[in-house]
C-alpha positions as CSV (number, residue, x, y, z in Angstrom):
1,M,5.5,8.1,7.8
2,S,1.9,8.7,6.7
3,G,-0.1,10.6,4.2
4,P,-1.6,10.2,0.7
5,P,0.0,7.5,-1.5
6,A,1.5,10.0,-3.9
7,S,3.2,11.9,-1.0
8,V,4.4,8.6,0.5
9,R,5.9,7.5,-2.8
10,E,7.8,10.8,-3.2
11,R,9.3,10.5,0.3
12,I,10.2,6.9,-0.1
13,G,11.8,7.8,-3.4
14,R,14.0,10.5,-1.7
15,V,15.2,8.0,0.8
16,R,15.9,5.3,-1.8
17,D,17.8,7.9,-3.9
18,R,19.9,8.7,-0.8
19,L,20.7,5.0,-0.4
20,D,21.9,4.9,-4.0
21,A,23.9,8.1,-3.6
22,D,25.6,6.6,-0.5
23,G,26.2,3.3,-2.3
24,R,23.9,1.4,0.2
25,D,22.1,-1.8,-0.8
26,Q,18.3,-1.1,-1.3
27,S,17.5,-4.3,0.6
28,T,18.8,-2.7,3.8
29,L,15.7,-0.5,3.9
30,T,12.2,-1.7,4.9
31,T,9.6,1.0,4.3
32,S,6.7,1.3,6.6
33,L,3.6,3.4,7.1
34,M,1.3,4.0,10.1
35,T,-2.2,5.4,9.3
36,W,-5.7,5.5,10.6
37,C,-8.1,2.8,9.5
38,Y,-11.9,3.0,9.4
39,V,-13.5,0.1,7.5
40,G,-16.7,-1.8,7.5
41,A,-18.6,-4.4,5.6
42,T,-20.0,-1.3,3.7
43,E,-18.9,2.2,3.2
44,A,-21.8,3.4,5.4
45,E,-20.5,1.2,8.3
46,A,-17.0,2.8,7.9
47,F,-18.6,6.3,8.0
48,D,-20.5,5.3,11.2
49,R,-17.2,4.3,12.7
50,I,-15.7,7.7,11.9
51,E,-18.7,9.4,13.4
52,R,-18.4,7.3,16.6
53,A,-14.7,8.1,16.9
54,R,-15.5,11.8,16.4
55,R,-18.0,11.7,19.3
56,R,-15.6,9.8,21.5
57,A,-12.8,12.2,20.9
58,M,-15.1,15.2,20.9
59,R,-13.8,16.5,17.6
60,A,-15.6,19.6,16.6
61,G,-15.0,20.1,12.9
62,K,-17.4,19.3,10.1
63,F,-17.8,15.6,9.3
64,D,-17.4,16.2,5.6
65,D,-14.1,18.0,6.1
66,E,-12.7,15.2,8.3
67,L,-14.0,12.6,5.9
68,A,-12.2,14.3,3.0
69,T,-8.9,14.3,4.9
70,L,-9.3,10.7,6.0
71,R,-10.1,9.5,2.5
72,D,-7.0,11.3,1.2
73,E,-4.6,10.1,3.9
74,C,-5.9,6.9,5.5
75,V,-7.7,3.6,4.8
76,V,-11.4,4.3,4.7
77,G,-14.5,2.5,3.3
78,G,-15.8,-0.9,2.5
79,P,-13.6,-3.9,1.7
80,A,-13.0,-3.0,-2.0
81,Q,-12.0,0.6,-1.1
82,A,-9.7,-0.5,1.7
83,I,-8.1,-3.1,-0.6
84,D,-7.6,-0.5,-3.3
85,R,-6.0,1.9,-0.8
86,L,-3.7,-0.7,0.6
87,R,-2.6,-1.6,-2.9
88,E,-1.9,2.1,-3.6
89,Y,0.4,2.2,-0.6
90,E,2.1,-1.0,-1.8
91,E,2.6,0.5,-5.3
92,A,4.0,3.7,-3.6
93,G,6.7,1.5,-2.1
94,V,5.3,0.7,1.4
95,Q,6.4,-2.7,2.5
96,R,4.8,-2.8,6.0
97,I,1.7,-1.0,7.2
98,M,0.4,-0.5,10.7
99,L,-3.3,0.3,10.8
100,N,-4.4,2.5,13.7
101,H,-7.8,1.4,15.0
102,E,-9.3,4.3,17.0
103,L,-12.3,2.4,18.2
104,F,-10.3,-0.1,20.2
105,D,-13.4,-1.9,21.4
106,D,-14.9,-2.4,17.9
107,R,-14.2,-6.0,17.2
108,E,-16.5,-6.0,14.2
109,M,-14.1,-3.8,12.3
110,L,-11.2,-6.2,13.1
111,E,-13.3,-9.1,11.8
112,V,-13.8,-7.2,8.5
113,L,-10.1,-6.6,8.3
114,A,-9.2,-10.2,9.1
115,T,-11.7,-11.9,6.8
116,E,-12.3,-9.6,3.9
117,I,-9.4,-7.3,3.5
118,I,-6.1,-8.7,4.8
119,P,-6.4,-12.0,2.8
120,E,-6.7,-10.0,-0.4
121,V,-3.5,-8.0,0.1
122,S,-1.2,-10.2,2.1
123,D,1.6,-12.2,0.5
124,R,1.4,-10.5,-2.9
């Protein structure tokens, strides 16, 4: 499952409603999401990562169009923006999230995730 938080909330709600209709315990379901992640110490760094990924994958569309889609459906930006988005997914009912890291050799992004973002959203 992926997409904007509102869409994710709606889909999770349908599944949870089905559990209720079938008389199943809600605790038997763990909800998860997999989405792309482009973060940096600043928003500009995140945008640079998107541009590098575009070049590597030879994507031809306009940057602004891709950015709009990524902002809507993924985790994009500096730490505060990423934290806000992760909390939106949590509020939508996501219990586990897998962050796709397109620039597999970019350890700096992993460092930002590990030191500035994940500590702020884990174990809430």
